[in-house]
py3Dmol code that shows the C-alpha trace and the ligand (Angstrom):
import py3Dmol

protein = """\
ATOM      1  CA  UNK A   1      88.732 148.173 167.891  1.00  0.00           C
ATOM      2  CA  UNK A   2      91.067 149.663 165.283  1.00  0.00           C
ATOM      3  CA  UNK A   3      90.713 150.458 161.608  1.00  0.00           C
ATOM      4  CA  UNK A   4      87.177 151.871 161.419  1.00  0.00           C
ATOM      5  CA  UNK A   5      88.786 154.844 159.734  1.00  0.00           C
ATOM      6  CA  UNK A   6      91.963 154.461 157.675  1.00  0.00           C
ATOM      7  CA  UNK A   7      93.444 157.441 155.797  1.00  0.00           C
ATOM      8  CA  UNK A   8      95.971 156.756 153.055  1.00  0.00           C
ATOM      9  CA  UNK A   9      98.616 159.320 152.131  1.00  0.00           C
ATOM     10  CA  UNK A  10     101.027 159.271 149.200  1.00  0.00           C
ATOM     11  CA  UNK A  11     103.848 160.703 151.254  1.00  0.00           C
ATOM     12  CA  UNK A  12     104.322 161.937 154.825  1.00  0.00           C
ATOM     13  CA  UNK A  13     107.380 162.811 156.850  1.00  0.00           C
ATOM     14  CA  UNK A  14     106.404 160.204 159.426  1.00  0.00           C
ATOM     15  CA  UNK A  15     102.987 158.702 160.124  1.00  0.00           C
ATOM     16  CA  UNK A  16     103.690 158.911 163.873  1.00  0.00           C
ATOM     17  CA  UNK A  17     104.737 162.582 163.702  1.00  0.00           C
ATOM     18  CA  UNK A  18     101.748 163.449 161.512  1.00  0.00           C
ATOM     19  CA  UNK A  19      99.280 161.734 163.802  1.00  0.00           C
ATOM     20  CA  UNK A  20     100.753 163.450 166.847  1.00  0.00           C
ATOM     21  CA  UNK A  21     100.583 166.853 165.136  1.00  0.00           C
ATOM     22  CA  UNK A  22      96.937 166.349 164.123  1.00  0.00           C
ATOM     23  CA  UNK A  23      95.764 164.455 167.175  1.00  0.00           C
ATOM     24  CA  UNK A  24      92.470 166.343 167.441  1.00  0.00           C
ATOM     25  CA  UNK A  25      91.436 165.005 164.006  1.00  0.00           C
ATOM     26  CA  UNK A  26      91.679 161.394 165.120  1.00  0.00           C
ATOM     27  CA  UNK A  27      89.869 159.241 167.609  1.00  0.00           C
ATOM     28  CA  UNK A  28      90.466 155.868 169.223  1.00  0.00           C
ATOM     29  CA  UNK A  29      91.414 153.221 166.656  1.00  0.00           C
ATOM     30  CA  UNK A  30      91.861 155.598 163.677  1.00  0.00           C
ATOM     31  CA  UNK A  31      94.738 154.777 161.353  1.00  0.00           C
ATOM     32  CA  UNK A  32      96.925 156.527 158.824  1.00  0.00           C
ATOM     33  CA  UNK A  33      99.121 154.874 156.258  1.00  0.00           C
ATOM     34  CA  UNK A  34     101.732 156.438 153.984  1.00  0.00           C
ATOM     35  CA  UNK A  35     103.038 155.010 150.761  1.00  0.00           C
ATOM     36  CA  UNK A  36     106.350 156.685 151.516  1.00  0.00           C
ATOM     37  CA  UNK A  37     107.797 158.384 154.594  1.00  0.00           C
ATOM     38  CA  UNK A  38     110.504 160.985 154.115  1.00  0.00           C
ATOM     39  CA  UNK A  39     111.525 161.104 157.779  1.00  0.00           C
ATOM     40  CA  UNK A  40     110.460 157.770 159.243  1.00  0.00           C
ATOM     41  CA  UNK A  41     111.444 157.492 162.874  1.00  0.00           C
ATOM     42  CA  UNK A  42     112.567 154.530 164.940  1.00  0.00           C
ATOM     43  CA  UNK A  43     113.174 154.012 168.634  1.00  0.00           C
ATOM     44  CA  UNK A  44     115.999 155.882 170.346  1.00  0.00           C
ATOM     45  CA  UNK A  45     116.007 158.647 167.710  1.00  0.00           C
ATOM     46  CA  UNK A  46     117.011 156.250 164.950  1.00  0.00           C
ATOM     47  CA  UNK A  47     115.797 156.769 161.400  1.00  0.00           C
ATOM     48  CA  UNK A  48     113.450 154.309 159.790  1.00  0.00           C
ATOM     49  CA  UNK A  49     114.121 154.076 156.076  1.00  0.00           C
ATOM     50  CA  UNK A  50     110.794 153.685 154.308  1.00  0.00           C
ATOM     51  CA  UNK A  51     110.764 152.049 150.940  1.00  0.00           C
ATOM     52  CA  UNK A  52     107.838 152.205 148.503  1.00  0.00           C
ATOM     53  CA  UNK A  53     105.713 149.058 148.623  1.00  0.00           C
ATOM     54  CA  UNK A  54     106.530 148.351 152.257  1.00  0.00           C
ATOM     55  CA  UNK A  55     103.936 149.117 154.921  1.00  0.00           C
ATOM     56  CA  UNK A  56     104.190 152.186 157.146  1.00  0.00           C
ATOM     57  CA  UNK A  57     101.271 153.092 159.352  1.00  0.00           C
ATOM     58  CA  UNK A  58     100.188 154.458 162.712  1.00  0.00           C
ATOM     59  CA  UNK A  59      97.073 154.256 164.821  1.00  0.00           C
ATOM     60  CA  UNK A  60      95.866 155.847 167.987  1.00  0.00           C
ATOM     61  CA  UNK A  61      94.784 154.257 171.238  1.00  0.00           C
ATOM     62  CA  UNK A  62      92.975 156.340 173.794  1.00  0.00           C
ATOM     63  CA  UNK A  63      94.503 155.189 177.054  1.00  0.00           C
ATOM     64  CA  UNK A  64      91.347 155.473 179.142  1.00  0.00           C
ATOM     65  CA  UNK A  65      92.193 152.485 181.279  1.00  0.00           C
ATOM     66  CA  UNK A  66      95.750 153.702 181.991  1.00  0.00           C
ATOM     67  CA  UNK A  67      97.389 150.545 180.750  1.00  0.00           C
ATOM     68  CA  UNK A  68     101.160 150.027 180.656  1.00  0.00           C
ATOM     69  CA  UNK A  69     102.824 150.676 177.323  1.00  0.00           C
ATOM     70  CA  UNK A  70     104.015 147.054 177.565  1.00  0.00           C
ATOM     71  CA  UNK A  71     100.380 145.923 177.147  1.00  0.00           C
ATOM     72  CA  UNK A  72     100.365 147.724 173.809  1.00  0.00           C
ATOM     73  CA  UNK A  73     103.739 146.270 172.810  1.00  0.00           C
ATOM     74  CA  UNK A  74     102.534 142.767 173.706  1.00  0.00           C
ATOM     75  CA  UNK A  75      99.321 143.130 171.754  1.00  0.00           C
ATOM     76  CA  UNK A  76     100.930 144.681 168.676  1.00  0.00           C
ATOM     77  CA  UNK A  77     103.864 142.250 168.569  1.00  0.00           C
ATOM     78  CA  UNK A  78     101.529 139.266 168.767  1.00  0.00           C
ATOM     79  CA  UNK A  79      99.282 140.756 166.082  1.00  0.00           C
ATOM     80  CA  UNK A  80     102.253 141.368 163.753  1.00  0.00           C
ATOM     81  CA  UNK A  81     103.544 137.804 164.273  1.00  0.00           C
ATOM     82  CA  UNK A  82     100.072 136.452 163.452  1.00  0.00           C
ATOM     83  CA  UNK A  83      99.949 138.589 160.292  1.00  0.00           C
ATOM     84  CA  UNK A  84     103.351 137.321 159.192  1.00  0.00           C
ATOM     85  CA  UNK A  85     102.246 133.736 159.835  1.00  0.00           C
ATOM     86  CA  UNK A  86      99.281 134.371 157.531  1.00  0.00           C
ATOM     87  CA  UNK A  87     101.890 135.104 154.856  1.00  0.00           C
ATOM     88  CA  UNK A  88     103.925 132.018 155.705  1.00  0.00           C
ATOM     89  CA  UNK A  89     106.604 133.801 157.747  1.00  0.00           C
ATOM     90  CA  UNK A  90     107.419 132.377 161.169  1.00  0.00           C
ATOM     91  CA  UNK A  91     108.647 135.429 163.079  1.00  0.00           C
ATOM     92  CA  UNK A  92     109.706 136.001 166.666  1.00  0.00           C
ATOM     93  CA  UNK A  93     109.891 138.921 169.056  1.00  0.00           C
ATOM     94  CA  UNK A  94     113.191 140.477 169.951  1.00  0.00           C
ATOM     95  CA  UNK A  95     112.502 142.221 173.233  1.00  0.00           C
ATOM     96  CA  UNK A  96     111.051 144.688 173.625  1.00  0.00           C
ATOM     97  CA  UNK A  97     109.463 145.228 170.250  1.00  0.00           C
ATOM     98  CA  UNK A  98     111.396 144.216 167.175  1.00  0.00           C
ATOM     99  CA  UNK A  99     109.954 141.462 165.068  1.00  0.00           C
ATOM    100  CA  UNK A 100     112.625 139.230 163.610  1.00  0.00           C
ATOM    101  CA  UNK A 101     113.091 136.210 161.403  1.00  0.00           C
ATOM    102  CA  UNK A 102     116.215 134.482 162.653  1.00  0.00           C
ATOM    103  CA  UNK A 103     118.394 137.454 163.467  1.00  0.00           C
ATOM    104  CA  UNK A 104     117.007 139.698 160.743  1.00  0.00           C
ATOM    105  CA  UNK A 105     114.462 142.399 161.463  1.00  0.00           C
ATOM    106  CA  UNK A 106     111.248 142.335 159.448  1.00  0.00           C
ATOM    107  CA  UNK A 107     109.172 144.828 161.457  1.00  0.00           C
ATOM    108  CA  UNK A 108     109.843 147.798 163.707  1.00  0.00           C
ATOM    109  CA  UNK A 109     107.380 149.196 166.221  1.00  0.00           C
ATOM    110  CA  UNK A 110     107.446 152.681 167.714  1.00  0.00           C
ATOM    111  CA  UNK A 111     105.000 153.366 170.535  1.00  0.00           C
ATOM    112  CA  UNK A 112     104.758 156.939 171.762  1.00  0.00           C
ATOM    113  CA  UNK A 113     102.671 158.053 174.704  1.00  0.00           C
ATOM    114  CA  UNK A 114     101.105 161.482 174.337  1.00  0.00           C
ATOM    115  CA  UNK A 115      99.575 163.177 177.341  1.00  0.00           C
ATOM    116  CA  UNK A 116      97.782 166.206 175.933  1.00  0.00           C
ATOM    117  CA  UNK A 117      94.220 166.949 177.075  1.00  0.00           C
ATOM    118  CA  UNK A 118      93.918 163.199 177.382  1.00  0.00           C
ATOM    119  CA  UNK A 119      96.236 160.177 177.456  1.00  0.00           C
ATOM    120  CA  UNK A 120      97.038 158.443 174.168  1.00  0.00           C
ATOM    121  CA  UNK A 121      99.382 155.975 172.566  1.00  0.00           C
ATOM    122  CA  UNK A 122     100.408 156.597 168.980  1.00  0.00           C
ATOM    123  CA  UNK A 123     101.514 153.230 167.642  1.00  0.00           C
ATOM    124  CA  UNK A 124     103.679 153.210 164.526  1.00  0.00           C
ATOM    125  CA  UNK A 125     104.550 150.063 162.645  1.00  0.00           C
ATOM    126  CA  UNK A 126     106.844 149.470 159.687  1.00  0.00           C
ATOM    127  CA  UNK A 127     106.588 146.066 158.019  1.00  0.00           C
ATOM    128  CA  UNK A 128     109.040 145.151 155.265  1.00  0.00           C
ATOM    129  CA  UNK A 129     106.814 143.699 152.571  1.00  0.00           C
ATOM    130  CA  UNK A 130     108.546 143.795 149.179  1.00  0.00           C
ATOM    131  CA  UNK A 131     112.033 145.182 149.715  1.00  0.00           C
ATOM    132  CA  UNK A 132     114.712 142.876 148.361  1.00  0.00           C
ATOM    133  CA  UNK A 133     117.750 145.037 148.889  1.00  0.00           C
ATOM    134  CA  UNK A 134     118.383 146.871 152.155  1.00  0.00           C
ATOM    135  CA  UNK A 135     121.853 148.087 151.047  1.00  0.00           C
ATOM    136  CA  UNK A 136     124.141 148.243 154.083  1.00  0.00           C
ATOM    137  CA  UNK A 137     121.484 146.582 156.217  1.00  0.00           C
ATOM    138  CA  UNK A 138     121.180 143.396 154.165  1.00  0.00           C
ATOM    139  CA  UNK A 139     122.826 141.387 156.915  1.00  0.00           C
ATOM    140  CA  UNK A 140     120.212 142.429 159.470  1.00  0.00           C
ATOM    141  CA  UNK A 141     116.967 143.111 157.606  1.00  0.00           C
ATOM    142  CA  UNK A 142     114.493 140.964 155.737  1.00  0.00           C
ATOM    143  CA  UNK A 143     111.035 141.211 154.169  1.00  0.00           C
ATOM    144  CA  UNK A 144     108.029 139.044 153.387  1.00  0.00           C
ATOM    145  CA  UNK A 145     109.255 138.840 149.792  1.00  0.00           C
ATOM    146  CA  UNK A 146     112.735 137.708 150.800  1.00  0.00           C
ATOM    147  CA  UNK A 147     111.312 135.094 153.179  1.00  0.00           C
ATOM    148  CA  UNK A 148     108.646 133.665 150.904  1.00  0.00           C
ATOM    149  CA  UNK A 149     109.526 134.665 147.328  1.00  0.00           C
ATOM    150  CA  UNK A 150     106.060 136.200 147.017  1.00  0.00           C
ATOM    151  CA  UNK A 151     105.058 139.824 146.401  1.00  0.00           C
ATOM    152  CA  UNK A 152     102.119 141.209 148.338  1.00  0.00           C
ATOM    153  CA  UNK A 153     100.281 144.521 148.359  1.00  0.00           C
ATOM    154  CA  UNK A 154     100.980 146.520 151.518  1.00  0.00           C
ATOM    155  CA  UNK A 155      97.259 147.369 151.782  1.00  0.00           C
ATOM    156  CA  UNK A 156      96.416 143.654 152.103  1.00  0.00           C
ATOM    157  CA  UNK A 157      99.021 143.326 154.845  1.00  0.00           C
ATOM    158  CA  UNK A 158      97.434 146.312 156.598  1.00  0.00           C
ATOM    159  CA  UNK A 159      93.979 144.694 156.413  1.00  0.00           C
ATOM    160  CA  UNK A 160      95.426 141.513 157.845  1.00  0.00           C
ATOM    161  CA  UNK A 161      96.915 143.533 160.734  1.00  0.00           C
ATOM    162  CA  UNK A 162      93.553 145.175 161.475  1.00  0.00           C
ATOM    163  CA  UNK A 163      91.882 141.742 161.589  1.00  0.00           C
ATOM    164  CA  UNK A 164      94.546 140.129 163.740  1.00  0.00           C
ATOM    165  CA  UNK A 165      94.694 143.045 166.191  1.00  0.00           C
ATOM    166  CA  UNK A 166      90.918 143.176 166.581  1.00  0.00           C
ATOM    167  CA  UNK A 167      90.773 139.404 167.132  1.00  0.00           C
ATOM    168  CA  UNK A 168      93.346 139.704 169.921  1.00  0.00           C
ATOM    169  CA  UNK A 169      91.145 142.230 171.736  1.00  0.00           C
ATOM    170  CA  UNK A 170      89.084 139.171 172.748  1.00  0.00           C
ATOM    171  CA  UNK A 171      92.133 137.402 174.213  1.00  0.00           C
ATOM    172  CA  UNK A 172      92.938 137.299 177.915  1.00  0.00           C
ATOM    173  CA  UNK A 173      96.059 138.936 179.336  1.00  0.00           C
ATOM    174  CA  UNK A 174      97.265 135.468 180.296  1.00  0.00           C
ATOM    175  CA  UNK A 175      97.084 134.159 176.734  1.00  0.00           C
ATOM    176  CA  UNK A 176      98.615 137.313 175.250  1.00  0.00           C
ATOM    177  CA  UNK A 177     101.478 137.064 177.709  1.00  0.00           C
ATOM    178  CA  UNK A 178     101.973 133.347 177.122  1.00  0.00           C
ATOM    179  CA  UNK A 179     102.239 133.944 173.379  1.00  0.00           C
ATOM    180  CA  UNK A 180     104.573 136.909 173.849  1.00  0.00           C
ATOM    181  CA  UNK A 181     106.896 134.740 175.960  1.00  0.00           C
ATOM    182  CA  UNK A 182     106.672 131.824 173.546  1.00  0.00           C
ATOM    183  CA  UNK A 183     107.775 134.131 170.724  1.00  0.00           C
ATOM    184  CA  UNK A 184     110.426 136.033 172.678  1.00  0.00           C
ATOM    185  CA  UNK A 185     113.952 135.183 171.579  1.00  0.00           C
ATOM    186  CA  UNK A 186     115.551 136.868 174.581  1.00  0.00           C
ATOM    187  CA  UNK A 187     114.328 134.306 177.126  1.00  0.00           C
ATOM    188  CA  UNK A 188     117.141 132.097 178.344  1.00  0.00           C
ATOM    189  CA  UNK A 189     119.747 134.275 176.601  1.00  0.00           C
ATOM    190  CA  UNK A 190     122.722 135.918 178.205  1.00  0.00           C
ATOM    191  CA  UNK A 191     122.774 139.679 177.839  1.00  0.00           C
ATOM    192  CA  UNK A 192     125.417 142.176 178.823  1.00  0.00           C
ATOM    193  CA  UNK A 193     124.528 145.323 180.688  1.00  0.00           C
ATOM    194  CA  UNK A 194     127.331 147.634 181.776  1.00  0.00           C
ATOM    195  CA  UNK A 195     129.898 144.914 181.090  1.00  0.00           C
ATOM    196  CA  UNK A 196     128.115 142.368 183.259  1.00  0.00           C
ATOM    197  CA  UNK A 197     126.515 139.189 181.954  1.00  0.00           C
ATOM    198  CA  UNK A 198     122.974 138.316 183.004  1.00  0.00           C
ATOM    199  CA  UNK A 199     120.699 135.439 182.083  1.00  0.00           C
ATOM    200  CA  UNK A 200     117.169 136.467 181.135  1.00  0.00           C
ATOM    201  CA  UNK A 201     114.819 134.220 183.090  1.00  0.00           C
ATOM    202  CA  UNK A 202     111.432 135.877 182.548  1.00  0.00           C
ATOM    203  CA  UNK A 203     109.503 138.928 181.365  1.00  0.00           C
ATOM    204  CA  UNK A 204     106.788 139.995 183.788  1.00  0.00           C
ATOM    205  CA  UNK A 205     103.329 141.442 183.151  1.00  0.00           C
ATOM    206  CA  UNK A 206     104.700 144.995 183.237  1.00  0.00           C
ATOM    207  CA  UNK A 207     107.335 144.117 180.661  1.00  0.00           C
ATOM    208  CA  UNK A 208     110.222 144.129 183.113  1.00  0.00           C
ATOM    209  CA  UNK A 209     113.113 141.791 182.404  1.00  0.00           C
ATOM    210  CA  UNK A 210     113.859 139.307 185.177  1.00  0.00           C
ATOM    211  CA  UNK A 211     117.578 138.612 185.212  1.00  0.00           C
ATOM    212  CA  UNK A 212     119.910 136.339 187.106  1.00  0.00           C
ATOM    213  CA  UNK A 213     123.646 136.652 187.691  1.00  0.00           C
ATOM    214  CA  UNK A 214     125.572 134.210 189.871  1.00  0.00           C
ATOM    215  CA  UNK A 215     122.346 133.159 191.603  1.00  0.00           C
ATOM    216  CA  UNK A 216     121.352 136.763 192.315  1.00  0.00           C
ATOM    217  CA  UNK A 217     118.140 138.065 190.825  1.00  0.00           C
ATOM    218  CA  UNK A 218     117.674 141.537 189.426  1.00  0.00           C
ATOM    219  CA  UNK A 219     115.074 143.397 187.406  1.00  0.00           C
ATOM    220  CA  UNK A 220     115.658 145.758 184.484  1.00  0.00           C
ATOM    221  CA  UNK A 221     113.297 148.100 182.712  1.00  0.00           C
ATOM    222  CA  UNK A 222     112.826 148.002 178.980  1.00  0.00           C
ATOM    223  CA  UNK A 223     114.570 151.321 178.428  1.00  0.00           C
ATOM    224  CA  UNK A 224     117.613 150.204 180.396  1.00  0.00           C
ATOM    225  CA  UNK A 225     118.422 147.576 177.784  1.00  0.00           C
ATOM    226  CA  UNK A 226     119.495 148.442 174.260  1.00  0.00           C
ATOM    227  CA  UNK A 227     119.619 146.033 171.356  1.00  0.00           C
ATOM    228  CA  UNK A 228     123.393 146.310 171.443  1.00  0.00           C
ATOM    229  CA  UNK A 229     123.268 144.622 174.819  1.00  0.00           C
ATOM    230  CA  UNK A 230     122.132 141.369 173.261  1.00  0.00           C
ATOM    231  CA  UNK A 231     124.753 138.711 173.485  1.00  0.00           C
ATOM    232  CA  UNK A 232     125.139 135.365 171.844  1.00  0.00           C
ATOM    233  CA  UNK A 233     122.262 135.899 169.433  1.00  0.00           C
ATOM    234  CA  UNK A 234     121.154 133.004 167.339  1.00  0.00           C
TER     235      UNK A 234
END
"""
ligand_1 = """\
16
LIG
C 112.249 150.789 165.314
O 112.488 149.659 164.909
O 113.120 151.470 165.870
C 110.855 151.322 165.160
C 110.552 151.645 163.742
C 109.128 152.133 163.546
C 108.861 152.546 162.133
C 107.429 152.913 161.922
S 107.037 153.171 160.226
C 105.508 153.884 160.640
C 105.732 154.733 161.872
N 106.144 156.065 161.519
C 107.395 156.330 161.902
O 108.018 157.388 161.707
N 107.907 155.269 162.540
C 106.953 154.186 162.628
"""
view = py3Dmol.view(width=600, height=400)
view.addModel(protein, "pdb")
view.setStyle({"model": 0}, {"cartoon": {"style": "trace"}})
view.addModel(ligand_1, "xyz")
view.setStyle({"model": 1}, {"stick": {}})
view.zoomTo()
view.show()
Protein backbone atom coordinates (compact mmCIF):
# COMPACT_ATOMS: atom_id res chain seq x y z
CA UNK A 1 0.00 0.00 0.00
CA UNK A 2 1.25 3.51 -0.78
CA UNK A 3 0.42 6.94 0.58
CA UNK A 4 0.08 6.27 4.32
CA UNK A 5 2.61 9.05 4.73
CA UNK A 6 2.84 11.89 2.21
CA UNK A 7 5.25 14.80 2.76
CA UNK A 8 4.71 17.98 0.77
CA UNK A 9 7.60 20.31 -0.04
CA UNK A 10 7.48 23.78 -1.59
CA UNK A 11 10.58 23.17 -3.64
CA UNK A 12 13.11 20.36 -4.07
CA UNK A 13 15.84 19.73 -6.60
CA UNK A 14 14.21 16.44 -7.52
CA UNK A 15 11.81 14.31 -5.49
CA UNK A 16 13.64 11.17 -6.66
CA UNK A 17 17.07 12.55 -5.69
CA UNK A 18 15.77 13.76 -2.33
CA UNK A 19 14.16 10.45 -1.50
CA UNK A 20 17.31 8.56 -2.44
CA UNK A 21 19.46 10.88 -0.30
CA UNK A 22 17.17 10.47 2.73
CA UNK A 23 16.22 6.85 2.24
CA UNK A 24 16.54 5.96 5.93
CA UNK A 25 13.74 8.44 6.75
CA UNK A 26 11.24 6.64 4.56
CA UNK A 27 9.61 3.26 4.58
CA UNK A 28 7.63 1.18 2.11
CA UNK A 29 4.86 3.21 0.45
CA UNK A 30 5.94 6.65 1.78
CA UNK A 31 5.59 9.53 -0.65
CA UNK A 32 7.02 12.98 -1.19
CA UNK A 33 5.60 15.65 -3.41
CA UNK A 34 7.15 18.97 -4.45
CA UNK A 35 5.32 22.00 -5.69
CA UNK A 36 8.35 22.81 -7.81
CA UNK A 37 11.49 20.88 -8.74
CA UNK A 38 14.60 22.83 -9.67
CA UNK A 39 16.46 19.85 -11.13
CA UNK A 40 13.77 17.37 -12.14
CA UNK A 41 15.28 14.32 -13.77
CA UNK A 42 14.02 12.10 -16.56
CA UNK A 43 15.19 8.80 -18.00
CA UNK A 44 18.54 8.62 -19.77
CA UNK A 45 19.88 11.69 -17.94
CA UNK A 46 17.28 13.97 -19.48
CA UNK A 47 15.92 16.93 -17.56
CA UNK A 48 12.31 17.04 -16.50
CA UNK A 49 11.03 20.60 -16.52
CA UNK A 50 8.69 21.02 -13.57
CA UNK A 51 6.08 23.70 -13.75
CA UNK A 52 4.12 24.99 -10.76
CA UNK A 53 0.66 23.43 -10.53
CA UNK A 54 1.74 20.21 -12.23
CA UNK A 55 2.29 17.10 -10.12
CA UNK A 56 5.77 15.88 -9.21
CA UNK A 57 6.13 13.12 -6.68
CA UNK A 58 8.06 10.02 -5.68
CA UNK A 59 7.38 7.01 -3.51
CA UNK A 60 9.37 4.10 -2.27
CA UNK A 61 8.79 0.39 -2.72
CA UNK A 62 10.72 -2.05 -0.61
CA UNK A 63 11.58 -4.79 -3.06
CA UNK A 64 11.29 -7.68 -0.61
CA UNK A 65 9.92 -10.06 -3.20
CA UNK A 66 12.66 -9.24 -5.74
CA UNK A 67 10.24 -8.31 -8.48
CA UNK A 68 11.33 -7.10 -11.92
CA UNK A 69 11.33 -3.35 -12.42
CA UNK A 70 8.89 -4.04 -15.27
CA UNK A 71 6.29 -5.13 -12.67
CA UNK A 72 6.57 -1.66 -11.16
CA UNK A 73 6.38 0.03 -14.57
CA UNK A 74 3.28 -2.02 -15.45
CA UNK A 75 1.55 -1.22 -12.19
CA UNK A 76 2.38 2.49 -12.24
CA UNK A 77 1.52 2.99 -15.91
CA UNK A 78 -1.86 1.32 -15.45
CA UNK A 79 -2.52 3.39 -12.32
CA UNK A 80 -1.64 6.64 -14.12
CA UNK A 81 -3.90 5.75 -17.08
CA UNK A 82 -6.75 5.03 -14.66
CA UNK A 83 -6.18 8.38 -12.92
CA UNK A 84 -6.24 10.21 -16.25
CA UNK A 85 -9.45 8.41 -17.20
CA UNK A 86 -10.98 9.68 -13.96
CA UNK A 87 -10.28 13.16 -15.33
CA UNK A 88 -11.71 12.33 -18.74
CA UNK A 89 -8.37 11.77 -20.50
CA UNK A 90 -7.97 8.58 -22.51
CA UNK A 91 -4.22 7.97 -22.38
CA UNK A 92 -2.00 5.18 -23.64
CA UNK A 93 1.39 3.75 -22.77
CA UNK A 94 4.38 4.39 -24.96
CA UNK A 95 6.75 1.58 -24.10
CA UNK A 96 8.36 1.33 -21.71
CA UNK A 97 6.92 4.01 -19.49
CA UNK A 98 5.74 7.22 -21.09
CA UNK A 99 2.08 8.01 -20.85
CA UNK A 100 0.78 9.70 -23.97
CA UNK A 101 -2.36 11.15 -25.47
CA UNK A 102 -2.06 10.64 -29.20
CA UNK A 103 1.62 11.32 -29.72
CA UNK A 104 1.92 13.88 -26.94
CA UNK A 105 3.40 13.02 -23.57
CA UNK A 106 1.28 13.78 -20.51
CA UNK A 107 3.25 11.85 -17.87
CA UNK A 108 6.83 10.72 -17.37
CA UNK A 109 7.90 7.95 -15.03
CA UNK A 110 11.39 7.43 -13.63
CA UNK A 111 11.99 4.21 -11.71
CA UNK A 112 15.32 3.85 -9.95
CA UNK A 113 16.47 0.74 -8.16
CA UNK A 114 18.56 1.37 -5.06
CA UNK A 115 20.44 -1.48 -3.45
CA UNK A 116 21.72 -0.07 -0.18
CA UNK A 117 21.29 -2.11 3.01
CA UNK A 118 18.15 -3.38 1.35
CA UNK A 119 16.61 -3.40 -2.13
CA UNK A 120 14.28 -0.54 -3.08
CA UNK A 121 12.60 1.11 -6.01
CA UNK A 122 12.23 4.87 -5.93
CA UNK A 123 9.38 5.66 -8.30
CA UNK A 124 9.12 9.22 -9.59
CA UNK A 125 6.16 10.48 -11.56
CA UNK A 126 5.52 13.80 -13.27
CA UNK A 127 1.96 14.43 -14.44
CA UNK A 128 1.20 17.54 -16.49
CA UNK A 129 -1.92 18.92 -14.84
CA UNK A 130 -2.37 22.61 -15.65
CA UNK A 131 0.42 23.61 -18.02
CA UNK A 132 -0.90 25.18 -21.20
CA UNK A 133 2.35 26.22 -22.80
CA UNK A 134 5.33 23.88 -23.01
CA UNK A 135 7.37 26.33 -25.16
CA UNK A 136 9.55 24.35 -27.57
CA UNK A 137 7.85 21.13 -26.52
CA UNK A 138 4.32 22.15 -27.48
CA UNK A 139 4.32 19.71 -30.36
CA UNK A 140 5.05 16.75 -28.08
CA UNK A 141 3.61 17.54 -24.65
CA UNK A 142 0.11 17.92 -23.28
CA UNK A 143 -1.67 18.27 -19.94
CA UNK A 144 -5.00 17.47 -18.33
CA UNK A 145 -5.99 21.11 -18.82
CA UNK A 146 -5.13 21.07 -22.52
CA UNK A 147 -7.03 17.81 -23.04
CA UNK A 148 -10.15 18.67 -21.08
CA UNK A 149 -10.26 22.46 -20.69
CA UNK A 150 -10.52 21.96 -16.92
CA UNK A 151 -8.13 23.05 -14.16
CA UNK A 152 -7.47 20.64 -11.33
CA UNK A 153 -5.45 20.80 -8.12
CA UNK A 154 -2.34 18.62 -8.29
CA UNK A 155 -3.07 17.34 -4.76
CA UNK A 156 -6.40 15.89 -5.94
CA UNK A 157 -4.60 14.17 -8.81
CA UNK A 158 -2.11 12.75 -6.29
CA UNK A 159 -4.95 11.39 -4.13
CA UNK A 160 -6.49 9.81 -7.19
CA UNK A 161 -3.13 8.15 -7.97
CA UNK A 162 -2.87 6.74 -4.43
CA UNK A 163 -6.38 5.27 -4.74
CA UNK A 164 -5.85 3.81 -8.19
CA UNK A 165 -2.46 2.31 -7.31
CA UNK A 166 -3.75 0.73 -4.10
CA UNK A 167 -6.76 -0.71 -5.95
CA UNK A 168 -4.43 -2.34 -8.49
CA UNK A 169 -2.56 -4.12 -5.69
CA UNK A 170 -5.59 -6.46 -5.64
CA UNK A 171 -5.28 -7.20 -9.37
CA UNK A 172 -3.68 -10.34 -10.77
CA UNK A 173 -0.51 -10.22 -12.86
CA UNK A 174 -2.56 -11.52 -15.78
CA UNK A 175 -5.03 -8.64 -15.63
CA UNK A 176 -2.31 -6.02 -15.10
CA UNK A 177 -0.45 -7.38 -18.10
CA UNK A 178 -3.56 -7.56 -20.26
CA UNK A 179 -4.32 -3.91 -19.52
CA UNK A 180 -0.72 -2.87 -20.11
CA UNK A 181 -0.80 -4.54 -23.54
CA UNK A 182 -4.21 -3.10 -24.37
CA UNK A 183 -2.87 0.39 -23.65
CA UNK A 184 0.53 -0.07 -25.31
CA UNK A 185 0.86 1.90 -28.53
CA UNK A 186 4.03 0.09 -29.59
CA UNK A 187 2.32 -3.25 -30.28
CA UNK A 188 2.07 -3.95 -33.98
CA UNK A 189 4.32 -0.98 -34.80
CA UNK A 190 7.51 -1.07 -36.80
CA UNK A 191 10.53 0.18 -34.91
CA UNK A 192 14.06 0.75 -36.10
CA UNK A 193 17.01 -0.51 -34.11
CA UNK A 194 20.49 -0.02 -35.54
CA UNK A 195 19.02 0.81 -38.95
CA UNK A 196 16.96 -2.37 -39.09
CA UNK A 197 13.17 -2.46 -39.07
CA UNK A 198 11.37 -4.80 -36.68
CA UNK A 199 7.70 -5.39 -36.02
CA UNK A 200 6.76 -5.45 -32.34
CA UNK A 201 4.63 -8.55 -31.81
CA UNK A 202 4.42 -8.78 -28.01
CA UNK A 203 5.75 -7.62 -24.65
CA UNK A 204 6.41 -10.48 -22.24
CA UNK A 205 5.96 -10.70 -18.47
CA UNK A 206 9.52 -9.48 -17.89
CA UNK A 207 8.93 -6.46 -20.10
CA UNK A 208 11.02 -7.74 -22.99
CA UNK A 209 10.00 -6.69 -26.48
CA UNK A 210 9.25 -9.57 -28.84
CA UNK A 211 10.21 -8.53 -32.35
CA UNK A 212 9.96 -10.03 -35.80
CA UNK A 213 11.97 -9.25 -38.92
CA UNK A 214 11.52 -11.18 -42.16
CA UNK A 215 9.95 -14.08 -40.25
CA UNK A 216 12.81 -14.21 -37.75
CA UNK A 217 12.04 -13.60 -34.10
CA UNK A 218 14.23 -11.65 -31.73
CA UNK A 219 13.98 -10.23 -28.24
CA UNK A 220 15.12 -6.81 -27.04
CA UNK A 221 15.46 -5.41 -23.56
CA UNK A 222 13.81 -2.19 -22.54
CA UNK A 223 17.10 -0.32 -22.27
CA UNK A 224 18.14 -1.37 -25.76
CA UNK A 225 15.32 0.66 -27.29
CA UNK A 226 15.19 4.44 -27.14
CA UNK A 227 12.17 6.56 -27.92
CA UNK A 228 13.98 7.80 -31.00
CA UNK A 229 13.76 4.27 -32.34
CA UNK A 230 10.01 4.54 -32.71
CA UNK A 231 8.95 4.58 -36.30
CA UNK A 232 5.71 5.41 -37.99
CA UNK A 233 4.09 6.78 -34.85
CA UNK A 234 0.45 7.64 -34.97
C1 LIG B 1 10.90 10.76 -18.22
O1 LIG B 1 9.91 10.94 -18.91
O2 LIG B 1 12.03 10.71 -18.72
C2 LIG B 1 10.72 10.57 -16.74
C3 LIG B 1 10.34 11.84 -16.07
C4 LIG B 1 10.10 11.66 -14.58
C5 LIG B 1 9.81 12.96 -13.90
C6 LIG B 1 9.45 12.77 -12.46
S1 LIG B 1 8.89 14.25 -11.69
C7 LIG B 1 9.01 13.53 -10.12
C8 LIG B 1 10.26 12.68 -10.11
N1 LIG B 1 11.41 13.46 -9.73
C9 LIG B 1 12.29 13.59 -10.73
O3 LIG B 1 13.35 14.22 -10.70
N2 LIG B 1 11.84 12.92 -11.81
C10 LIG B 1 10.58 12.27 -11.55
